[in-house]
C-alpha positions in Angstrom: -21.5 114.7 129.2 -22.7 115.2 125.7 -20.2 116.6 123.2 -21.1 117.8 119.7 -18.4 118.0 117.0 -18.3 119.7 113.6 -15.7 117.6 111.9 -12.9 117.5 114.5 -14.0 120.8 116.1 -15.8 120.6 119.5 -18.7 123.1 119.2 -20.9 122.2 122.2 -20.4 120.6 125.6 -23.5 119.7 127.6 -23.4 118.4 131.1 -25.9 116.9 133.6 -25.8 114.8 136.6 -25.9 111.0 136.0 -29.4 109.5 136.9 -29.6 107.7 140.2 -31.8 104.9 138.9 -31.4 102.7 135.9 -33.7 103.2 132.9 -34.0 104.8 129.5 -33.3 108.5 129.4 -33.2 111.1 126.6 -31.0 114.1 126.0 -31.8 116.8 123.6 -29.4 119.0 121.7 -31.1 122.2 120.4 -28.9 122.4 117.3 -26.9 125.3 118.6 -23.2 125.7 119.1 -21.4 127.2 122.1 -22.3 130.8 122.5 -20.9 133.7 124.4 -21.9 135.3 127.7 -24.7 137.8 127.5 -24.2 141.3 129.0 -25.4 141.3 132.7 -26.1 144.0 135.3 -25.1 141.6 138.1 -22.1 139.3 138.7 -22.5 136.1 136.7 -23.0 133.1 138.9 -23.8 130.4 136.4 -20.9 128.3 135.0 -23.1 126.6 132.4 -21.9 126.8 128.8 -24.1 129.4 127.0 -26.1 128.4 124.0 -25.1 130.1 120.7 -26.0 130.3 117.1 -28.0 127.6 115.3 -25.6 125.3 113.4 -25.6 125.3 109.6 -26.9 122.3 107.7 -24.4 119.4 107.7 -23.2 116.3 109.5 -22.4 116.5 113.2 -21.0 114.0 115.6 -22.6 113.5 119.0 -20.5 111.8 121.6 -22.0 110.7 124.9 -19.3 110.2 127.6 -19.8 108.6 131.0 -16.6 107.8 133.0 -14.7 105.6 130.6 -17.7 104.7 128.4 -18.0 106.6 125.1 -20.9 106.2 122.7 -20.9 108.1 119.3 -23.5 108.7 116.7 -23.9 111.0 113.6 -26.6 113.6 113.3 -27.6 115.1 109.9 -28.9 118.7 110.3 -31.2 119.9 107.5 -33.2 123.0 106.9 -37.0 123.0 106.6 -37.6 121.7 103.1 -40.8 123.7 102.8 -38.8 126.9 102.6 -37.6 126.4 99.1 -36.1 129.9 98.5 -33.8 129.5 101.5 -30.5 128.1 100.4 -27.2 127.1 102.2 -25.7 130.3 100.8 -28.4 132.4 102.5 -27.9 130.4 105.7 -24.1 131.0 105.6 -24.6 134.7 105.1 -26.9 134.9 108.1 -24.6 132.8 110.2 -21.5 134.9 109.4 -23.5 138.2 110.1 -24.7 136.8 113.4 -21.1 135.7 114.3 -20.0 139.3 113.8 -22.7 140.5 116.2 -21.6 137.8 118.6 -18.2 139.5 118.8 -19.9 142.8 119.6 -21.7 141.0 122.4 -18.3 139.8 123.8 -17.1 143.4 123.8 -20.1 144.6 125.8 -20.0 141.7 128.2 -16.4 142.3 129.1 -17.0 145.9 130.3 -20.5 145.3 131.8 -19.1 142.3 133.7 -16.4 144.6 135.0 -18.9 147.2 136.0 -21.0 144.6 137.8 -18.0 143.2 139.6 -16.9 146.6 140.8 -20.4 147.5 142.0 -20.5 144.4 144.0 -17.0 144.9 145.3 -17.6 148.5 146.3 -21.0 147.6 147.9 -19.3 144.9 150.0 -16.6 147.3 151.0 -19.2 149.8 152.1 -20.9 147.2 154.3 -17.5 146.2 155.7 -16.7 149.8 156.7 -20.1 150.3 158.1 -19.7 147.3 160.4 -16.3 148.4 161.5 -17.2 152.0 162.4 -19.7 154.0 160.5 -18.7 157.3 161.9 -14.9 156.9 161.7 -15.2 155.8 158.0 -17.9 158.3 157.1 -15.9 159.9 154.2 -14.9 156.6 152.8 -18.5 155.3 152.9 -19.7 158.4 151.1 -17.0 158.1 148.5 -18.0 154.5 148.0 -21.7 155.3 147.6 -20.8 157.9 145.0 -18.6 155.4 143.2 -21.4 152.8 143.1 -23.8 155.5 141.8 -21.3 156.4 139.1 -20.9 152.8 138.0 -24.7 152.2 137.9 -25.1 155.3 135.8 -22.6 153.9 133.4 -24.6 150.7 133.2 -27.5 152.7 131.8 -25.7 153.2 128.5 -26.1 149.5 127.9 -29.2 148.5 129.8 -31.2 151.7 130.1 -32.6 153.4 133.2 -34.7 151.4 135.7 -38.4 152.2 135.0 -40.4 151.8 138.2 -43.7 152.9 136.6 -46.6 150.4 136.6 -48.4 149.2 133.5 -47.3 149.2 129.9 -44.5 151.7 129.6 -41.8 152.5 127.0 -38.5 154.1 127.5 -37.7 156.5 124.7 -33.9 156.2 125.1 -31.9 154.1 122.6 -29.3 152.0 124.5 -26.3 150.0 123.2 -28.2 146.8 123.6 -31.2 148.3 121.7 -28.9 148.8 118.7 -27.5 145.3 119.1 -30.9 143.6 119.4 -32.3 145.5 116.5 -29.5 144.2 114.2 -29.9 140.7 115.6 -33.7 140.7 114.9 -33.4 141.8 111.3 -30.4 139.6 110.5 -31.8 136.6 112.2 -35.2 136.8 110.6 -33.9 137.3 107.0 -34.8 134.2 104.9 -32.9 135.4 101.8 -29.7 137.2 101.1 -28.7 139.8 103.6 -29.5 143.3 102.4 -28.3 146.9 102.9 -30.7 147.2 105.8 -29.0 144.5 107.8 -25.6 146.0 107.0 -26.6 149.4 108.1 -28.1 148.1 111.4 -24.9 146.2 112.1 -22.9 149.4 111.5 -25.1 151.3 113.9 -24.6 148.6 116.5 -20.9 148.5 116.0 -20.5 152.2 116.3 -22.6 152.3 119.4 -20.7 149.5 121.0 -17.2 150.9 120.2 -18.2 154.4 121.5 -19.7 153.1 124.8 -16.9 150.6 125.5 -14.3 153.2 124.9 -16.1 155.6 127.3 -16.5 152.9 130.0 -12.9 151.9 129.9 -11.9 155.5 130.2 -14.2 155.9 133.2 -12.8 152.9 134.9 -9.3 154.3 134.5 -10.1 157.9 135.6 -12.6 157.2 138.4 -12.4 153.6 139.5 -8.6 153.1 139.7 -8.1 156.4 141.7 -10.9 155.3 144.1 -9.2 151.9 144.5 -5.8 153.4 145.3 -7.4 155.6 147.9 -9.4 152.8 149.5 -6.4 150.5 149.6 -5.2 152.7 152.5 -8.2 151.5 154.5 -8.3 147.8 153.3 -5.7 146.2 151.1 -7.4 142.8 151.0 -10.6 144.1 149.4 -8.8 145.4 146.3 -5.8 143.1 146.2 -6.5 141.9 142.7 -6.8 145.3 141.1 
């Protein structure tokens, strides 16, 4: 296990299996701190710590841990000296702006994870009913299919519609993630002080996120919860955690 500290704060934890053979091995830290989970259309399987923002210039402690053995060294992070107009103040402005965007990512991930979990749960429930008796549970199966379609439609606010066309295509719709990534692109590429452009793009992203998240939470309350209560009459175990 490799732990990275900023002062006394643990900012990154990297794990890998111990080598089976003796020898000299290397382990790279990509100069990023712990990140947040990205929005996903499917249920998240990975338990690996996500990579986050690039750390600011400064001194960091790297601690390699294996059983009871601990080895520590210091790492000095510096910016590219060839970029003379880029100062620590600029770097801090960019870092703080990207941190704000990171919190928007968390908001999106919370609801999109819920959508993905519910889609998987309802899909599994449909399969369960189909195996029991497709004809006897015809109404419940149809209701479940409708619910899955509703949840997938809600996902389109964030990820866009699935485009099955071949070749180079472009979807004209602007999704929530389009707004978020546009702000990230401008803020992350700025090598000087943040400008009104970056502030405006952040505002657009924030408004889009807040509106979509509010609508999704409302949908889950008005559509998903009543569906769950109805389906509990068929199978309590499937929705026992709701």
